C-alpha positions as CSV (number, residue, x, y, z in Angstrom):
1,M,24.1,-48.1,-33.9
2,K,20.5,-49.4,-34.0
3,L,20.7,-50.0,-30.2
4,S,21.6,-46.4,-29.4
5,T,19.0,-45.1,-31.8
6,F,16.4,-47.3,-30.1
7,K,17.5,-46.0,-26.7
8,L,17.3,-42.4,-27.9
9,F,13.8,-42.8,-29.2
10,G,12.8,-44.8,-26.1
11,A,14.1,-42.0,-23.9
12,L,12.2,-39.4,-26.0
13,F,9.0,-41.4,-25.8
14,I,9.2,-41.8,-22.0
15,A,10.0,-38.1,-21.6
16,S,7.0,-37.1,-23.8
17,L,4.8,-39.4,-21.7
18,I,6.0,-37.8,-18.5
19,G,5.4,-34.4,-20.0
20,C,1.9,-35.3,-21.0
21,V,1.1,-36.7,-17.6
22,S,2.4,-33.7,-15.6
23,A,0.7,-31.1,-17.9
24,E,-2.4,-29.6,-16.4
25,S,-5.7,-29.6,-18.1
26,P,-7.1,-26.3,-19.3
27,T,-9.7,-26.5,-16.5
28,L,-7.1,-27.0,-13.8
29,S,-5.1,-24.1,-15.2
30,E,-8.3,-22.0,-15.0
31,C,-8.7,-23.2,-11.4
32,R,-5.2,-21.9,-10.6
33,R,-6.0,-18.6,-12.2
34,I,-9.2,-18.2,-10.2
35,Q,-7.5,-19.3,-7.0
36,D,-4.7,-16.7,-7.5
37,D,-7.3,-14.0,-8.2
38,I,-9.1,-15.0,-5.0
39,Q,-6.0,-14.8,-2.9
40,S,-5.1,-11.5,-4.4
41,R,-8.5,-10.0,-3.7
42,I,-8.5,-11.3,-0.1
43,A,-5.2,-9.5,0.4
44,E,-6.6,-6.3,-1.1
45,A,-9.7,-6.5,1.1
46,D,-7.5,-7.1,4.2
47,T,-5.3,-4.1,3.3
48,L,-8.3,-1.9,2.8
49,L,-9.8,-2.8,6.1
50,N,-6.4,-2.3,7.9
51,R,-6.0,1.1,6.3
52,H,-9.5,2.3,7.1
53,A,-9.3,1.0,10.7
54,A,-6.0,2.7,11.2
55,E,-7.4,6.1,10.0
56,L,-10.4,5.7,12.4
57,R,-8.2,4.7,15.3
58,L,-6.1,7.8,14.8
59,E,-9.2,10.0,14.9
60,R,-10.6,8.1,17.8
61,D,-7.3,8.5,19.7
62,A,-7.2,12.2,18.9
63,L,-10.7,12.7,20.2
64,S,-10.1,10.6,23.3
65,V,-7.5,13.2,24.5
66,D,-9.5,16.2,23.5
67,T,-10.5,18.2,26.6
68,L,-13.8,19.2,25.1
69,L,-14.9,15.5,25.0
70,A,-16.2,15.7,28.5
71,I,-18.4,18.7,27.8
72,D,-19.3,18.5,24.1
73,S,-22.1,16.0,23.4
74,T,-21.4,16.2,19.6
75,L,-17.8,15.1,20.2
76,R,-19.0,12.3,22.5
77,L,-21.4,11.1,19.8
78,R,-18.6,11.2,17.1
79,Y,-16.2,9.5,19.4
80,S,-18.8,6.7,20.2
81,S,-19.6,6.2,16.5
82,I,-15.9,6.0,15.5
83,K,-15.3,3.5,18.3
84,Q,-18.2,1.4,17.1
85,A,-17.0,1.6,13.5
86,V,-13.5,0.4,14.5
87,G,-15.2,-2.6,16.3
88,E,-17.3,-3.4,13.2
89,I,-14.2,-3.3,10.9
90,E,-12.2,-5.5,13.3
91,F,-15.1,-8.0,13.4
92,T,-15.5,-8.0,9.6
93,Q,-11.7,-8.5,9.3
94,S,-11.7,-11.4,11.7
95,E,-14.6,-13.0,9.8
96,L,-12.7,-12.6,6.5
97,H,-9.6,-14.2,8.1
98,A,-11.6,-17.1,9.5
99,W,-13.2,-17.7,6.1
100,H,-9.8,-17.5,4.3
101,D,-8.4,-20.0,6.8
102,K,-11.1,-22.6,5.8
103,L,-10.4,-22.4,2.1
104,I,-9.1,-25.5,0.4
105,V,-6.2,-24.6,-1.9
106,L,-4.7,-26.4,-4.9
107,P,-1.2,-27.7,-4.2
108,P,1.6,-26.6,-6.6
109,A,1.7,-28.3,-9.9
110,Q,5.0,-30.0,-9.0
111,E,3.3,-31.7,-6.0
112,V,0.4,-32.8,-8.1
113,A,2.8,-34.3,-10.6
114,R,4.4,-36.3,-7.8
115,G,1.0,-37.7,-6.9
116,I,-0.1,-35.7,-3.9
117,Q,-3.6,-36.4,-2.7
118,N,-6.3,-34.1,-4.1
119,P,-7.2,-31.8,-1.1
120,F,-10.7,-31.3,-2.7
121,G,-11.3,-35.1,-2.6
122,E,-10.4,-37.8,-5.0
123,S,-13.8,-37.7,-6.7
124,A,-13.8,-33.9,-7.2
125,G,-12.0,-33.9,-10.5
126,D,-11.1,-30.7,-12.3
127,E,-14.7,-29.7,-12.9
128,G,-15.5,-30.2,-9.2
129,I,-12.6,-28.1,-8.1
130,L,-13.7,-25.3,-10.6
131,Q,-17.2,-25.4,-9.1
132,I,-15.8,-25.1,-5.5
133,L,-13.5,-22.2,-6.5
134,N,-16.4,-20.5,-8.2
135,Q,-18.4,-20.8,-4.9
136,Y,-15.4,-19.2,-3.1
137,N,-15.4,-16.4,-5.7
138,D,-19.1,-15.8,-5.0
139,S,-18.6,-15.7,-1.3
140,L,-15.7,-13.3,-1.7
141,Q,-17.8,-11.0,-3.8
142,N,-20.3,-10.9,-0.9
143,Y,-17.5,-10.0,1.5
144,E,-16.2,-7.3,-0.8
145,L,-19.7,-5.8,-1.0
146,R,-20.1,-5.9,2.8
147,I,-16.6,-4.3,3.2
148,S,-17.2,-1.5,0.7
149,E,-20.6,-0.7,2.3
150,L,-19.0,-0.8,5.8
151,I,-16.2,1.6,4.7
152,R,-18.7,3.9,3.0
153,N,-20.9,3.9,6.2
154,T,-17.9,4.5,8.5
155,S,-16.2,7.2,6.5
156,Y,-16.6,10.4,8.4
157,E,-15.8,13.8,7.1
158,R,-12.6,14.8,8.8
159,T,-13.2,18.1,10.6
160,P,-10.9,19.7,13.0
161,A,-11.9,19.5,16.6
162,P,-13.7,22.6,17.8
163,Q,-11.5,25.1,19.6
164,P,-12.5,26.6,23.0
165,Q,-14.2,29.9,22.6
166,E,-12.9,32.9,24.4
167,Q,-15.1,34.1,27.2
168,Y,-16.5,37.5,26.8
169,N,-16.2,39.5,30.0
170,P,-18.0,42.9,29.8
């Protein structure tokens, strides 16, 4: 009886040690929350850029087949500015994607518990990881400001294309 009780308490002790080792620190949990927030905000920014570019492409394409484009300088200017805006949005989106691809991400907690190497560097520690993620957060805020300004500057009032005027023949 004593032997089975000893085994039971031994197994519980080992299980509690494993549970303590695999539990994340509060700092690392905060890092995961920040990382998830960053990933979500990147997806939102990308979606916003896609939606705005799609709207501008539709207007650009509609203007490109408008017969008045050849003779109306106002339409040509509008077409040119929309075309430039689409290019700026696509460039900003490619910059965002390139920045996102360079981010270091925390592996899942299960992989950390199995002893996977820290992608931030062995000497980084939880505080070092938090500092890096806060830098990512600051960079993303700069991108978000640029994106909102770009969208504000490339939002054009949607007006119907001018219709040809009837010729007056006296």
